[in-house]
DOZA-559292 format. One record per residue: x, y, z of N, C-alpha, C in turn; residue in one letter. Coordinates in pm, whole numbers, padded with zeros to 5 digits, always signed. Layout:
<pts>
XYZXYZXYZA/...
</pts>
This chain:
<pts>
-27738+02051+02929-27804+02021+02802-27744+02107+02692M/-27717+02049+02579-27658+02122+02468-27757+02221+02410T/-27710+02344+02391-27796+02447+02333-27816+02420+02185T/-27935+02440+02135-27962+02417+01993-27930+02541+01913T/-27911+02523+01785-27882+02636+01697-27996+02739+01699I/-28124+02698+01691-28231+02799+01697-28226+02883+01824P/-28195+02821+01940-28186+02897+02064-28074+03000+02059N/-27959+02960+02008-27848+03054+01997-27882+03164+01897L/-27952+03129+01789-27992+03229+01692-28087+03330+01756A/-28180+03281+01840-28272+03370+01910-28197+03460+02008A/-28096+03404+02078-28014+03483+02168-27942+03593+02090E/-27896+03559+01971-27825+03658+01889-27916+03775+01854A/-28042+03745+01818-28136+03851+01785-28166+03938+01907E/-28179+03874+02024-28204+03949+02147-28085+04040+02180A/-27965+03988+02160-27846+04069+02186-27839+04188+02092L/-27874+04167+01965-27873+04278+01869-27967+04388+01914K/-28087+04350+01958-28184+04449+02005-28130+04523+02126V/-28073+04449+02222-28020+04511+02343-27908+04609+02311A/-27820+04571+02219-27709+04659+02184-27757+04783+02111L/-27865+04770+02032-27924+04887+01965-27976+04986+02069D/-28030+04934+02178-28087+05020+02281-27979+05079+02371V/-27885+04995+02413-27786+05036+02512-27664+05104+02452L/-27641+05085+02323-27527+05148+02259-27414+05049+02235G/-27321+05084+02145-27217+04990+02103-27118+04954+02211P/-27107+05031+02319-27012+05000+02425-27066+04904+02528G/-27193+04866+02517-27255+04782+02619-27211+04637+02606A/-27210+04568+02720-27186+04424+02721-27300+04361+02799H/-27374+04275+02735-27500+04229+02793-27507+04080+02819V/-27405+04003+02778-27411+03857+02798-27405+03825+02947A/-27503+03752+02995-27504+03712+03135-27536+03564+03151S/-27560+03496+03041-27596+03355+03046-27475+03268+03080T/-27503+03147+03126-27396+03052+03151-27353+02983+03022H/-27426+03001+02914-27391+02940+02786-27280+03023+02721D/-27161+02968+02713-27048+03043+02661-27067+03078+02514I/-27152+03002+02444-27179+03034+02305-27243+03171+02288G/-27324+03214+02385-27386+03346+02378-27279+03455+02393V/-27181+03429+02479-27070+03524+02492-26996+03536+02358W/-26975+03423+02291-26907+03426+02162-26985+03511+02062A/-27116+03497+02064-27200+03577+01974-27190+03725+02008I/-27191+03754+02138-27181+03895+02178-27050+03957+02129E/-26939+03883+02143-26812+03936+02093-26822+03966+01943Y/-26882+03874+01869-26893+03894+01724-26979+04016+01692A/-27085+04037+01769-27171+04153+01746-27096+04284+01772L/-26993+04278+01856-26909+04394+01880-26796+04405+01778H/-26789+04312+01684-26689+04320+01578-26563+04239+01604G/-26561+04158+01712-26444+04076+01740-26455+03942+01669W/-26353+03902+01597-26351+03771+01531-26322+03664+01636E/-26404+03559+01639-26390+03454+01739-26384+03317+01675V/-26333+03219+01750-26330+03079+01709-26316+02994+01835F/-26354+02866+01829-26353+02782+01950-26214+02733+01986P/-26189+02726+02117-26064+02673+02171-26093+02549+02255L/-26000+02457+02254-26002+02346+02347-25891+02373+02448R/-25930+02420+02565-25830+02471+02657-25778+02604+02605G/-25651+02606+02565-25591+02728+02510-25550+02712+02364K/-25583+02598+02301-25542+02574+02163-25665+02564+02073V/-25648+02594+01943-25761+02586+01850-25827+02449+01853P/-25961+02449+01854-26037+02324+01871-26077+02259+01739A/-26082+02334+01630-26136+02281+01505-26036+02186+01441I/-26073+02059+01432-25984+01962+01371-25969+01989+01221R/-25843+01988+01178-25818+02015+01037-25841+02159+01000G/-25858+02247+01100-25882+02388+01073-25754+02466+01050G/-25767+02598+01050-25653+02685+01022-25616+02769+01144R/-25650+02719+01262-25617+02793+01382-25692+02924+01389G/-25622+03030+01429-25689+03159+01444-25741+03215+01313F/-25694+03159+01199-25744+03206+01070-25890+03165+01049L/-25942+03075+01132-26084+03039+01126-26172+03140+01197D/-26113+03235+01269-26191+03332+01345-26284+03411+01253A/-26405+03439+01302-26506+03504+01219-26603+03584+01305T/-26677+03675+01240-26789+03743+01304-26922+03694+01248T/-26920+03586+01170-27040+03529+01110-27125+03462+01220D/-27238+03522+01253-27320+03473+01364-27370+03332+01339I/-27411+03301+01218-27460+03166+01188-27350+03062+01210D/-27228+03094+01167-27117+03000+01186-27086+02982+01334Q/-27088+03092+01407-27059+03086+01551-27165+03004+01624I/-27293+03026+01589-27402+02949+01649-27387+02801+01619A/-27346+02769+01495-27327+02629+01457-27214+02566+01536A/-27104+02640+01555-26992+02586+01631-27033+02553+01775W/-27087+02654+01845-27112+02639+01987-27243+02563+02019W/-27324+02537+01916-27442+02454+01936-27417+02310+01894S/-27306+02288+01825-27278+02156+01772-27152+02095+01829G/-27053+02070+01745-26935+01994+01790-26850+02067+01893P/-26867+02199+01907-26782+02274+01999-26864+02340+02110Y/-26979+02281+02142-27060+02332+02253-26978+02333+02380A/-26980+02446+02450-26904+02458+02574-26758+02492+02555G/-26712+02506+02430-26570+02534+02404-26534+02674+02454A/-26407+02691+02488-26356+02824+02520-26360+02913+02397N/-26341+03043+02418-26349+03141+02310-26211+03197+02281I/-26170+03188+02156-26049+03255+02111-26086+03381+02036G/-26016+03491+02064-26036+03617+01992-25912+03647+01910I/-25933+03677+01784-25825+03726+01699-25830+03879+01701R/-25731+03945+01762-25738+04091+01770-25744+04154+01631P/-25818+04263+01616-25819+04335+01489-25680+04389+01454P/-25659+04427+01330-25529+04476+01288-25487+04601+01366E/-25584+04678+01413-25553+04803+01483-25532+04783+01633A/-25534+04658+01680-25525+04630+01823-25411+04535+01851V/-25342+04556+01963-25241+04462+02011-25270+04436+02159V/-25249+04312+02202-25275+04273+02340-25143+04242+02410V/-25117+04308+02523-25004+04272+02607-25046+04154+02694L/-24983+04040+02673-25013+03919+02747-24912+03908+02861D/-24955+03948+02980-24867+03953+03097-24882+03822+03173V/-24780+03737+03167-24789+03602+03223-24746+03599+03369D/-24802+03503+03440-24765+03481+03580-24741+03332+03604E/-24646+03276+03531-24613+03136+03555-24464+03117+03528H/-24408+03013+03583-24265+02990+03568-24184+03086+03654G/-24059+03105+03617-23969+03187+03696-23979+03335+03662E/-24042+03367+03552-24047+03506+03508-24184+03564+03539V/-24187+03675+03610-24313+03740+03644-24335+03860+03553S/-24433+03847+03463-24466+03960+03377-24520+04078+03455G/-24593+04049+03564-24644+04158+03648-24529+04237+03709T/-24424+04166+03753-24308+04235+03809-24240+04322+03703A/-24233+04270+03580-24176+04350+03471-24256+04478+03450T/-24390+04464+03441-24473+04582+03417-24467+04679+03534M/-24458+04628+03657-24448+04717+03772-24318+04796+03768K/-24208+04727+03734-24080+04796+03726-24084+04907+03620A/-24147+04878+03508-24157+04977+03401-24246+05094+03440L/-24362+05064+03500-24453+05173+03537-24398+05254+03654T/-24323+05190+03744-24259+05266+03851-24162+05368+03794D/-24098+05331+03683-23999+05421+03624-24061+05525+03533R/-24161+05484+03454-24211+05572+03348-24350+05629+03374Y/-24425+05572+03466-24559+05623+03491-24666+05518+03468G/-24786+05545+03519-24895+05450+03511-24944+05432+03368R/-25001+05314+03343-25064+05287+03215-25201+05354+03210L/-25247+05394+03093-25382+05451+03084-25488+05343+03103P/-25607+05385+03142-25719+05291+03155-25750+05233+03018E/-25760+05103+03012-25785+05036+02885-25854+04904+02910T/-25908+04844+02807-25975+04714+02817-25879+04611+02876M/-25922+04546+02984-25834+04456+03059-25907+04326+03093T/-25835+04216+03086-25887+04085+03124-25789+04022+03222V/-25841+03966+03332-25760+03886+03422-25766+03743+03372K/-25652+03685+03341-25649+03552+03283-25669+03446+03390T/-25709+03328+03346-25726+03218+03439-25596+03172+03501G/-25483+03209+03440-25353+03173+03492-25295+03274+03588G/-25374+03379+03621-25328+03480+03715-25260+03598+03652G/-25250+03600+03520-25189+03712+03451-25294+03810+03401G/-25255+03887+03299-25341+03994+03249-25330+04005+03099W/-25442+04042+03035-25444+04083+02895-25479+04231+02891H/-25389+04313+02842-25411+04457+02831-25424+04493+02684L/-25539+04547+02646-25568+04579+02506-25529+04724+02477Y/-25450+04744+02370-25410+04878+02328-25428+04892+02177F/-25435+05014+02133-25429+05040+01989-25287+05011+01941R/-25276+04942+01829-25144+04909+01775-25076+05039+01731H/-24952+05064+01775-24885+05189+01739-24833+05191+01596P/-24843+05077+01527-24791+05070+01391-24643+05035+01391G/-24596+04982+01279-24456+04945+01269-24425+04818+01346G/-24297+04788+01358-24252+04665+01423-24236+04689+01572K/-24298+04603+01651-24281+04606+01796-24252+04465+01845I/-24189+04455+01959-24150+04326+02014-24147+04335+02166S/-24178+04224+02233-24174+04219+02379-24046+04154+02429A/-23944+04141+02344-23822+04071+02383-23755+04133+02505D/-23770+04264+02524-23707+04329+02640-23804+04344+02756R/-23913+04267+02755-24013+04270+02861-24034+04126+02910M/-23945+04075+02997-23957+03935+03042-24093+03905+03103P/-24150+03792+03062-24280+03752+03113-24396+03816+03042G/-24368+03895+02937-24473+03963+02861-24462+03923+02714V/-24575+03897+02652-24580+03865+02510-24677+03960+02442D/-24671+03967+02312-24763+04050+02234-24848+03962+02146L/-24977+03988+02141-25068+03915+02053-25141+04016+01965K/-25129+04000+01833-25195+04092+01742-25281+04015+01643D/-25305+04072+01527-25393+04010+01428-25338+03878+01377H/-25211+03853+01399-25149+03728+01358-25136+03631+01475N/-25231+03638+01565-25235+03549+01680-25372+03553+01745G/-25380+03511+01869-25509+03510+01937-25489+03508+02088Y/-25596+03541+02159-25599+03529+02305-25729+03461+02344V/-25730+03395+02460-25854+03341+02514-25934+03455+02576A/-26066+03449+02562-26153+03557+02609-26245+03508+02719A/-26287+03596+02810-26386+03560+02912-26514+03510+02847P/-26584+03415+02909-26551+03347+03035-26483+03213+03014P/-26384+03208+02924-26313+03082+02900-26251+03030+03029S/-26232+02899+03034-26174+02836+03153-26030+02795+03125R/-25941+02843+03208-25799+02811+03199-25776+02665+03240H/-25669+02600+03191-25641+02462+03236-25632+02448+03387P/-25604+02558+03458-25600+02554+03605-25739+02539+03666S/-25842+02563+03586-25979+02561+03634-26037+02699+03658G/-25952+02801+03660-25998+02938+03682-26052+02998+03552N/-26145+03094+03566-26205+03158+03451-26132+03286+03415L/-26131+03318+03285-26089+03450+03239-26201+03549+03274Y/-26164+03667+03326-26265+03761+03374-26240+03901+03320Q/-26348+03969+03282-26337+04110+03245-26308+04193+03370R/-26223+04293+03356-26186+04380+03467-26207+04525+03424V/-26288+04598+03499-26308+04740+03470-26383+04762+03340G/-26363+04879+03283-26434+04916+03160-26386+04833+03042R/-26482+04797+02957-26450+04716+02840-26473+04793+02710Q/-26510+04921+02722-26541+04999+02602-26430+05099+02568D/-26313+05085+02633-26201+05176+02607-26079+05095+02566V/-26026+05122+02449-25897+05067+02407-25805+05186+02385I/-25710+05203+02476-25629+05323+02481-25510+05315+02385A/-25455+05432+02353-25327+05438+02284-25217+05399+02382D/-25114+05333+02332-24999+05304+02417-24927+05435+02452M/-24886+05451+02578-24803+05566+02609-24671+05560+02532P/-24614+05675+02505-24492+05680+02424-24379+05595+02478G/-24363+05592+02611-24252+05515+02667-24270+05366+02643W/-24397+05319+02645-24421+05176+02622-24394+05139+02477L/-24428+05229+02385-24397+05204+02245-24246+05195+02226V/-24172+05288+02291-24026+05290+02277-23963+05163+02329K/-24014+05111+02442-23962+04987+02499-23976+04872+02400V/-24082+04875+02319-24111+04763+02229-24052+04780+02089Q/-23993+04894+02061-23930+04910+01931-23798+04832+01929R/-23768+04762+01819-23640+04691+01811-23525+04788+01826P/-23429+04750+01909-23313+04837+01931-23215+04823+01816A/-23145+04931+01787-23039+04925+01689-22917+04858+01752R/-22853+04763+01683-22738+04696+01743-22623+04792+01764P/-22557+04780+01878-22441+04864+01907-22331+04776+01962T/-22208+04826+01957-22094+04750+02007-22107+04724+02157A/-22183+04811+02226-22197+04796+02371-22309+04703+02411A/-22384+04653+02313-22502+04571+02344-22459+04430+02379A/-22407+04411+02499-22353+04281+02537-22415+04224+02663T/-22500+04301+02732-22556+04251+02856-22706+04264+02857T/-22771+04176+02932-22916+04181+02949-22949+04251+03079A/-23072+04301+03097-23109+04363+03223-23091+04267+03339P/-23033+04315+03449-23017+04233+03568-23153+04210+03632A/-23163+04110+03724-23289+04079+03788-23272+04079+03940R/-23376+04119+04007-23378+04109+04152-23509+04043+04191T/-23505+03945+04283-23628+03879+04324-23683+03788+04216G/-23810+03751+04227-23875+03659+04133-23912+03731+04005R/-23821+03725+03908-23852+03780+03776-23862+03931+03773G/-23819+04001+03876-23831+04147+03877-23704+04209+03821A/-23708+04269+03703-23587+04324+03643-23543+04452+03713P/-23412+04467+03732-23356+04592+03784-23334+04684+03665D/-23415+04787+03655-23410+04875+03538-23323+04999+03562L/-23243+04998+03667-23166+05118+03697-23069+05153+03586S/-23021+05051+03515-22928+05078+03405-22987+05033+03272A/-23118+05014+03270-23183+04963+03149-23198+05071+03044W/-23180+05033+02919-23213+05122+02808-23244+05035+02688S/-23327+05084+02594-23364+05001+02479-23247+04960+02392P/-23130+05022+02410-23018+04990+02322-22928+04882+02379S/-22950+04838+02505-22864+04738+02566-22944+04610+02587T/-22935+04518+02494-23012+04394+02503-22934+04281+02439S/-22904+04179+02518-22836+04063+02461-22927+03988+02365I/-23059+04003+02386-23155+03942+02293-23138+04000+02153A/-23123+04133+02145-23104+04196+02014-22970+04156+01952D/-22866+04146+02037-22736+04106+01984-22744+03966+01924K/-22811+03874+01995-22827+03738+01944-22907+03737+01815F/-23019+03810+01813-23105+03814+01695-23030+03867+01574T/-22948+03969+01595-22878+04031+01482-22756+03953+01437N/-22708+03859+01521-22585+03789+01486-22601+03641+01461G/-22726+03594+01448-22753+03451+01432-22844+03428+01312T/-22825+03317+01243-22912+03283+01131-23021+03187+01179T/-23127+03178+01101-23233+03082+01134-23184+02939+01124W/-23091+02914+01033-23036+02779+01021-22965+02738+01149A/-22891+02829+01210-22819+02798+01333-22915+02764+01447Q/-23033+02822+01444-23132+02799+01549-23214+02674+01524I/-23260+02657+01399-23358+02552+01369-23297+02417+01332L/-23187+02417+01257-23134+02290+01207-23088+02195+01317E/-23032+02242+01429-22997+02148+01536-23118+02074+01593P/-23239+02125+01569-23360+02060+01617-23433+01984+01505H/-23362+01960+01396-23416+01878+01288-23496+01952+01184G/-23512+02083+01201-23583+02161+01101-23499+02165+00973W/-23567+02179+00859-23494+02196+00733-23564+02297+00643R/-23482+02365+00567-23533+02463+00472-23595+02391+00353L/-23719+02426+00317-23786+02356+00207-23820+02449+00091V/-23768+02572+00093-23789+02658-00023-23825+02800+00015G/-23844+02881-00088-23892+03017-00071-23785+03120-00048G/-23662+03079-00018-23556+03176+00009-23433+03107+00063G/-23342+03187+00118-23215+03133+00166-23218+03092+00312D/-23335+03097+00373-23348+03062+00514-23371+03181+00603G/-23314+03296+00564-23331+03418+00641-23412+03524+00566D/-23419+03513+00435-23491+03612+00356-23642+03591+00366S/-23717+03698+00341-23862+03689+00345-23913+03581+00250D/-24009+03504+00297-24066+03398+00215-24001+03262+00235G/-23888+03258+00308-23823+03128+00335-23919+03039+00412S/-23924+02912+00373-24016+02817+00436-23937+02709+00508R/-23973+02685+00634-23906+02586+00716-24005+02478+00759W/-23954+02355+00772-24037+02242+00811-23972+02169+00928R/-24050+02143+01034-23992+02070+01146-24006+01919+01122H/-23925+01837+01191-23911+01695+01152-24036+01611+01163P/-24131+01647+01248-24253+01565+01263-24373+01627+01193T/-24349+01724+01107-24459+01796+01042-24533+01705+00945A/-24663+01728+00935-24745+01658+00836-24776+01748+00717T/-24746+01876+00729-24768+01971+00620-24637+01991+00542S/-24650+02053+00426-24533+02075+00342-24431+02165+00409A/-24479+02262+00487-24389+02344+00566-24459+02387+00694W/-24381+02428+00792-24434+02458+00925-24430+02605+00961S/-24340+02678+00897-24323+02819+00932-24262+02894+00816A/-24285+03024+00813-24226+03108+00711-24157+03227+00777T/-24065+03286+00703-23992+03403+00753-24053+03528+00691V/-24084+03626+00775-24133+03756+00730-24069+03863+00816R/-24013+03965+00752-23955+04079+00824-23848+04033+00924H/-23778+03924+00892-23674+03873+00979-23725+03786+01091G/-23857+03773+01107-23916+03694+01214-23975+03564+01159C/-23993+03468+01248-24048+03339+01209-24195+03333+01249L/-24279+03296+01153-24423+03284+01177-24460+03137+01168F/-24478+03077+01285-24505+02934+01296-24654+02909+01309N/-24705+02812+01234-24846+02778+01245-24866+02629+01271Y/-24760+02562+01314-24771+02420+01346-24777+02401+01497S/-24879+02332+01549-24892+02314+01693-24795+02210+01750P/-24722+02138+01665-24636+02029+01712-24487+02060+01697N/-24454+02186+01680-24317+02222+01645-24231+02261+01765S/-24292+02276+01882-24217+02326+01997-24209+02476+02003G/-24275+02543+01910-24280+02688+01908-24425+02735+01918L/-24449+02852+01976-24587+02902+01981-24639+02934+01843P/-24769+02917+01824-24832+02951+01697-24850+03102+01692I/-24791+03165+01593-24804+03311+01580-24856+03353+01444V/-24881+03258+01355-24943+03295+01229-24843+03327+01121G/-24894+03360+01005-24811+03385+00887-24840+03524+00834D/-24735+03603+00815-24753+03739+00765-24746+03839+00878G/-24771+03965+00848-24769+04069+00949-24628+04104+00992G/-24615+04165+01110-24485+04214+01153-24453+04175+01297T/-24518+04077+01353-24500+04049+01494-24480+03900+01520N/-24384+03840+01449-24357+03699+01467-24252+03676+01574G/-24193+03556+01571-24089+03521+01668-23955+03574+01622L/-23887+03648+01709-23749+03686+01680-23661+03563+01698T/-23536+03573+01651-23444+03460+01667-23421+03429+01815R/-23410+03533+01896-23388+03510+02039-23506+03437+02102F/-23628+03480+02071-23745+03417+02132-23758+03272+02085R/-23731+03245+01958-23737+03107+01909-23631+03022+01978A/-23510+03076+01992-23402+03006+02063-23442+02974+02206H/-23507+03069+02274-23551+03047+02412-23651+02932+02421A/-23742+02924+02324-23843+02817+02326-23780+02681+02295H/-23690+02677+02196-23636+02550+02153-23527+02497+02246L/-23450+02586+02307-23335+02543+02386-23347+02568+02536D/-23448+02646+02577-23461+02676+02719-23605+02665+02767H/-23687+02587+02696-23824+02564+02740-23910+02689+02745G/-23875+02791+02667-23951+02916+02666-23910+03013+02774G/-23809+02981+02853-23764+03068+02962-23669+03173+02906D/-23720+03293+02883-23639+03400+02825-23525+03439+02918L/-23551+03438+03047-23447+03475+03143-23330+03377+03138S/-23361+03246+03135-23255+03145+03128-23176+03158+02998A/-23246+03186+02888-23176+03201+02759-23082+03320+02764A/-23128+03432+02818-23044+03551+02826-22923+03528+02917A/-22946+03460+03030-22837+03433+03123-22731+03344+03057T/-22776+03241+02983-22683+03152+02916-22603+03226+02810A/-22667+03312+02734-22598+03388+02630-22498+03486+02692L/-22538+03546+02802-22449+03639+02871-22325+03565+02921K/-22345+03443+02976-22233+03366+03024-22139+03323+02911G/-22198+03290+02795-22116+03249+02681-22034+03364+02626A/-22087+03487+02641-22017+03605+02589-21911+03657+02686A/-21916+03608+02809-21823+03659+02911-21680+03613+02885A/
</pts>
């Protein structure tokens, strides 16, 4: 039976009382109504919006830009046209989520294990087991530009993106689940920040990390300065990447400068993506690229966009092909 707005409003008041008693770190949602979970997230200060599967559900909406902490709006969504919808969370500006994937040929878990074996364990932090078998690890944003290009199978989601939140249901049928403490968002260890900082291009940057087993990178000779992804990003224009797929520049700059606007061939909007800080921020769900939002500092690098458009999102295959072309 569909929950009514008054019932969700009453649940919201009950949750407020419980949180006043138990403290701001408490999590009290236990109902099967996912709308109550959405309200609880908002009461903790997380901006939420409805998802259909893993994509924004609001027709004609603005994607993750619709995310809000407005309890009345959230109650209206989950009591009305989006009753039962999954929950999308837009991370705050001070938070970044490591999205460790476990699908395809690249194992994000293997990447993280190789890194932690070399540099040490990660600190305890807010963690979610995804319905796809991967992990969402919440950390405080270290500031500045960071990228997961040298972490195969791992992506970064910040204020210019979103993640699905428990108890959302993955297309596989599995639920997203909270794991361990949910009241701690740790600082990234220094080595993890260094791994994610863009490397400076060097003459020696011609090879990608080798792999052993299913997506497990051999880090014995790995360093942040040796990345074929960085070499490609620094030596390629957006026109070279996008125009072969029918994209065209529609204004705002020369194609690579900040503010440049690009439109893909089946777009219904005036433009589909913009360039900021050298990265592409796509907000069109039909472009063949992930939606990462507009603005900020954590968009798609040229290498990552190339991997999505020419290799089905397989970063390993893109790196291998580039390495072979450079040989």
